[in-house]
Structure formats: structure tokens, C-alpha cells
C-alpha positions as a printed Julia matrix, in Angstrom:
307×3 Matrix{Float64}:
 -69.8   34.82    3.38
 -73.3   34.53    1.91
 -76.34  32.62    2.97
 -77.73  29.18    2.15
 -78.63  30.24   -1.38
 -75.65  32.54   -2.18
 -71.95  32.09   -1.45
 -69.52  34.65   -2.69
 -66.47  33.24   -0.85
 -65.98  30.29    1.51
 -63.89  30.65    4.72
 -62.56  27.35    5.97
 -59.0   26.4     6.91
 -56.47  28.6     5.07
 -57.05  27.98    1.33
 -54.37  26.84   -1.02
 -55.68  29.3    -3.54
 -58.74  31.18   -4.72
 -59.54  30.97   -8.41
 -61.95  33.17  -10.27
 -64.79  30.91   -9.12
 -63.46  28.21   -6.86
 -61.74  28.21   -3.47
 -59.24  25.41   -3.06
 -58.27  23.72    0.2
 -55.71  21.04    0.9
 -56.79  17.87    2.8
 -53.63  16.12    3.86
 -51.05  15.5     1.22
 -53.16  13.64   -1.36
 -56.6   15.24   -1.49
 -58.02  18.63   -2.37
 -61.37  20.32   -1.78
 -62.83  22.63   -4.36
 -65.7   24.93   -3.36
 -67.74  26.38   -6.24
 -68.75  29.86   -5.19
 -71.31  32.09   -6.88
 -68.59  34.45   -8.15
 -68.62  35.11  -11.81
 -65.76  36.34  -14.03
 -65.76  37.95  -17.42
 -62.79  39.17  -19.45
 -60.7   37.53  -16.69
 -62.07  39.92  -14.01
 -64.09  38.65  -11.02
 -67.23  40.77  -10.84
 -68.58  42.11   -7.5
 -72.11  40.7    -8.07
 -72.65  37.02   -7.38
 -75.03  34.81   -9.39
 -77.06  33.01   -6.67
 -76.91  29.22   -7.04
 -74.42  29.22   -9.85
 -71.85  27.25   -7.91
 -74.29  24.43   -7.27
 -75.27  24.27  -10.92
 -71.62  24.14  -11.98
 -70.89  21.42   -9.49
 -73.81  19.38  -10.58
 -72.94  19.63  -14.33
 -69.2   19.1   -13.79
 -69.75  16.07  -11.51
 -72.09  14.51  -14.08
 -69.71  15.11  -16.96
 -66.61  13.84  -15.13
 -68.44  10.65  -14.26
 -69.49  10.25  -17.91
 -65.91  10.82  -19.09
 -64.72   8.09  -16.68
 -67.68   5.78  -17.5
 -66.95   5.99  -21.21
 -63.36   5.05  -20.61
 -62.12   8.31  -22.09
 -59.97   9.41  -19.12
 -59.86   9.0   -15.36
 -60.59  12.1   -13.32
 -59.54  13.53   -9.96
 -63.08  13.24   -8.62
 -63.69  11.41   -5.33
 -66.96  12.83   -4.02
 -69.37  15.75   -4.38
 -71.01  15.26   -0.93
 -70.47  17.88    1.72
 -70.56  15.05    4.29
 -67.12  14.03    2.94
 -65.49  17.23    4.14
 -63.32  16.57    7.24
 -64.62  18.2    10.43
 -61.19  19.85   10.96
 -61.78  22.27    8.11
 -64.73  23.8     9.93
 -62.83  24.51   13.21
 -63.06  28.21   13.77
 -64.51  28.7    10.28
 -67.35  31.06    9.38
 -68.62  28.84    6.58
 -70.92  25.97    7.51
 -71.21  22.52    6.08
 -74.88  23.23    5.22
 -73.89  26.19    3.03
 -71.52  23.96    1.05
 -74.05  21.3     0.15
 -74.04  20.88   -3.65
 -71.01  23.13   -4.04
 -68.01  20.91   -3.26
 -65.79  18.55   -5.14
 -63.39  16.35   -3.17
 -60.63  15.17   -5.42
 -57.18  13.6    -5.58
 -54.47  16.21   -5.33
 -52.65  16.74   -8.6
 -49.75  18.6   -10.08
 -51.81  20.54  -12.64
 -50.36  21.21  -16.07
 -49.79  24.94  -16.65
 -51.87  25.19  -19.81
 -55.6   25.36  -20.69
 -56.53  22.6   -23.13
 -58.99  24.39  -25.43
 -60.99  22.54  -28.12
 -62.85  24.52  -30.74
 -65.53  23.13  -32.99
 -66.78  26.52  -34.09
 -65.1   29.87  -34.66
 -65.89  32.5   -31.97
 -64.3   34.56  -29.28
 -60.52  34.92  -29.34
 -60.35  32.25  -32.02
 -62.45  34.33  -34.37
 -60.37  37.43  -33.62
 -57.13  35.58  -34.34
 -58.51  34.01  -37.49
 -59.45  37.42  -38.85
 -55.9   38.64  -38.26
 -53.88  35.59  -39.23
 -56.12  32.94  -40.88
 -55.24  30.52  -38.08
 -55.89  29.84  -34.38
 -52.96  28.9   -32.12
 -50.92  28.07  -35.18
 -53.57  25.82  -36.66
 -54.22  26.98  -40.27
 -57.89  27.15  -41.21
 -59.64  27.45  -44.57
 -60.19  30.95  -45.92
 -63.63  32.51  -46.11
 -64.96  31.32  -42.76
 -67.55  33.49  -41.04
 -68.03  34.28  -37.4
 -69.35  31.14  -35.58
 -68.69  28.95  -38.64
 -68.47  25.26  -37.88
 -64.89  24.15  -38.4
 -64.11  21.22  -40.79
 -63.09  19.28  -37.66
 -62.49  20.2   -34.03
 -59.09  21.74  -33.33
 -56.93  21.74  -30.23
 -55.76  25.28  -29.38
 -53.9   25.48  -26.04
 -53.75  28.64  -24.0
 -51.74  30.01  -21.16
 -53.17  30.03  -17.6
 -53.12  33.67  -16.59
 -53.02  34.85  -13.03
 -56.24  36.39  -11.78
 -56.76  39.8   -13.44
 -54.56  38.88  -16.41
 -55.81  37.43  -19.68
 -55.29  33.92  -21.0
 -53.46  33.89  -24.29
 -53.69  31.43  -27.18
 -50.32  29.67  -27.8
 -49.1   27.35  -30.5
 -48.12  23.72  -30.09
 -44.38  24.56  -29.87
 -44.92  26.92  -26.99
 -47.19  24.54  -25.21
 -44.68  21.68  -25.62
 -41.97  23.89  -24.04
 -44.22  24.24  -20.97
 -45.28  20.64  -20.42
 -43.22  18.48  -22.78
 -44.01  17.15  -26.24
 -45.29  13.75  -25.06
 -47.61  15.24  -22.46
 -48.93  17.74  -25.03
 -49.78  15.0   -27.52
 -51.52  13.0   -24.81
 -53.72  15.9   -23.6
 -54.47  16.83  -27.21
 -55.78  13.3   -27.83
 -57.77  13.25  -24.59
 -59.25  16.74  -25.13
 -60.4   15.97  -28.7
 -61.89  12.64  -27.7
 -63.79  14.1   -24.69
 -65.05  17.07  -26.74
 -66.19  14.81  -29.62
 -68.21  12.56  -27.29
 -69.68  15.52  -25.39
 -70.6   17.46  -28.54
 -72.45  14.46  -29.93
 -74.29  13.98  -26.65
 -75.22  17.67  -26.43
 -76.51  18.08  -30.0
 -79.03  15.35  -29.34
 -80.32  17.61  -26.57
 -80.45  20.76  -28.7
 -77.14  22.28  -27.6
 -74.09  23.09  -29.68
 -70.82  22.98  -27.75
 -68.97  25.61  -29.73
 -65.75  25.35  -27.7
 -64.58  24.27  -24.29
 -61.49  24.04  -22.11
 -60.1   21.25  -19.97
 -57.34  21.0   -17.41
 -55.2   17.98  -16.64
 -52.77  17.03  -13.94
 -50.71  14.23  -12.53
 -52.03  12.64   -9.32
 -49.42  13.16   -6.6
 -50.0    9.7    -5.14
 -49.93   7.6    -8.34
 -48.51   9.84  -11.06
 -51.5    9.11  -13.32
 -52.57  11.84  -15.79
 -56.19  12.71  -15.04
 -58.71  15.42  -15.91
 -59.14  17.91  -13.08
 -61.27  20.85  -11.93
 -64.42  21.09  -14.05
 -65.56  19.87  -17.44
 -68.1   20.99  -19.94
 -69.92  23.58  -17.82
 -71.28  26.98  -18.91
 -68.25  28.6   -17.22
 -65.75  26.63  -19.33
 -67.68  26.27  -22.6
 -69.76  28.11  -25.12
 -73.24  26.46  -25.32
 -75.51  27.54  -28.16
 -79.14  26.52  -28.82
 -78.96  24.41  -32.0
 -82.43  25.41  -33.18
 -81.35  29.03  -33.74
 -77.8   28.47  -34.96
 -76.84  30.56  -37.98
 -73.2   31.35  -38.88
 -72.15  34.92  -39.68
 -73.43  36.48  -36.49
 -73.12  36.12  -32.68
 -75.25  33.3   -31.28
 -77.61  33.33  -28.29
 -76.14  31.12  -25.61
 -76.61  29.15  -22.39
 -73.37  30.45  -20.84
 -71.69  33.68  -19.69
 -72.15  35.39  -23.08
 -75.17  37.25  -21.67
 -72.84  38.89  -19.11
 -70.07  39.49  -21.67
 -72.54  41.32  -23.97
 -73.71  43.54  -21.17
 -70.14  44.36  -20.17
 -69.17  44.83  -23.83
 -71.76  47.6   -24.09
 -70.22  49.26  -21.01
 -66.81  49.13  -22.64
 -68.16  50.59  -25.86
 -69.64  53.49  -23.94
 -66.38  54.06  -22.07
 -67.89  53.07  -18.69
 -65.47  50.17  -18.06
 -62.01  49.27  -19.35
 -61.95  45.45  -18.61
 -59.78  45.94  -15.52
 -60.44  45.48  -11.77
 -62.68  46.44  -10.18
 -65.48  45.07  -12.35
 -68.86  46.74  -12.47
 -71.95  45.65  -10.52
 -74.47  43.62  -12.56
 -78.1   44.74  -12.74
 -80.78  42.34  -11.57
 -81.98  41.45  -15.07
 -78.47  40.3   -16.06
 -78.25  38.21  -12.88
 -81.63  36.61  -13.5
 -80.98  36.1   -17.17
 -77.7   34.45  -16.5
 -78.94  31.95  -13.9
 -81.89  31.03  -16.09
 -79.48  30.22  -18.95
 -77.33  28.07  -16.66
 -80.43  26.26  -15.42
 -81.58  25.47  -18.92
 -78.14  24.13  -19.83
 -78.23  21.94  -16.76
 -81.71  20.68  -17.46
 -80.89  19.78  -21.06
 -77.46  18.33  -20.52
 -78.43  16.13  -17.52
 -81.53  14.78  -19.29
 -81.18  11.15  -20.35
């Protein structure tokens, strides 16, 4: 579905699952194929309007960051290849999606048993973290100093795990005790260490290129063939992170961004006017929101992939 420049949904062999953005296919018992579509989600709802080329941008950024994470010795990843030529011919038998349409969109990886939590790291206070801080003075059970403003830089990055909600439901921040009950205390400590180390390196890299990584989320899993804990899915993309231009940063107010915030703000206005209630089906996006979103993703890509 879609043409060479836009892909809303891939149709290959029966997929293992369809996420908000990615379609997942099994290749044998030990590999998995992720296809990054041009779907976009906001408030945990997949919107009917695609963002043309978004999947390719996400794949390019994620592939680059996963290779950096491995190259710096921070953590091994599930990544094997991002070349469409690596897709087995069998997946195209009787399929409506062509290999050509998947160029730049795929990640072939080791199959993993993925941990059932989102590993969120926050360096700044925004989003659900800001909402929770206003109510409780903490985020995911992590106490924070009083008097912080919206988008304040935190004294140090914090690890704030979240549930992985089914499509249409909302992820929820959870404390360390709840997270440990889901994956075990030892695994939680390990992914906390990995998440903070990866975020710290990436934030330092990004600020040199004029981008603040306000927060981000990672996923980890155990390779089914070796049992090794590795980082999976994507990392440090505009879909999984808040990217702010450093030159205009000012705490106490919402920040302009290189991520989905442009879409969230448009949808937030619809909610305020009573034209949408954050449930399926999502509203169509006007052309200016589509164009504004892809331009922000492109600028993030151009800055973050610059040596």
C-alpha cells in the first residue's frame, strides 16, 4: 500500500505484528524484519494521514545511532542489516509490496524476547513527566527538587520506566518496584545502567550539533539464539525522543522541536475545541502539518548525522 515515496502499510508474508509505525515479520526462528512505514501516531493513536518519507528518515537515523551505540562499546544491538537486498525472496511471494518500495525502510535484526517495559530517560521535564511532577513532585517514583519549571533541565538524567500499552491504549509511567516485578530486579538495574549511558553519550553528541535531547525511550530484549541482552527496535529518533533546538531553549514554556510535537500541538488544539477526544479514529492532518513535520524530521536527520 503506497507508492515509492509513501508507504502506509507493507503487505508481505503474514506479519508477526503491526506496531504504531512498524510492521514486523519473522524470518525463520532467529531473525526478524522491521518495516518502517510512513504511519504516524500521537497520543497513542495511529493517524490516517501518512508523513511521506518518514519511515526512511527513521530507519536512517536509527541505523546510524545503533551502530554508534555498538561502536562506542555501550551495548550490542539486534541490528544485522538495513539493506532491502537482505530480505529473503520468499517474503515477496504473492505479496503486494515490492522490494523497491522497501529500500531505506527496513531493519533486519536478530529475533529477541523483548522486555515488556519502555526504558525512558529524561534529562528535561516535559510531557507526562511534567504532568506527574506538578501533581506529585516526582516522576516514576523518582523525587525531584521543588520549584522546577516546565522544560527545566534536571540535575541529572533520570530513568523512568513505562508500561508498553497495546495499540490505542496509553503507556503509563511506573516506578522501579513495578518495573522489577515485570522483568526482574537484576534486569531492571542492567537496562537502567545501559539506558542512562546511551542517553548521556547521545545527549553530548547532539548538543554539539545544536540539538537538546530532552527525553528518549529505548527497548531491550534477549536474543533468542544467544540469550544476550541487546538494544532493539529504534534508538534516538524523532519518534522516540524529544529533540529541541538548543539555540532557542528557554525553560518555563513549551519548546519548538524537531519531532512529533508539531503534530501533538495541532491535535491538542482539536481536543481543546472539542473536535477530537484522543481516541480512534484519529483525525486527518492538513497539508501544512504534514509538510511541517517532515521538514522537522529532515532537519533532525541532517544535524544528527553530520560528523
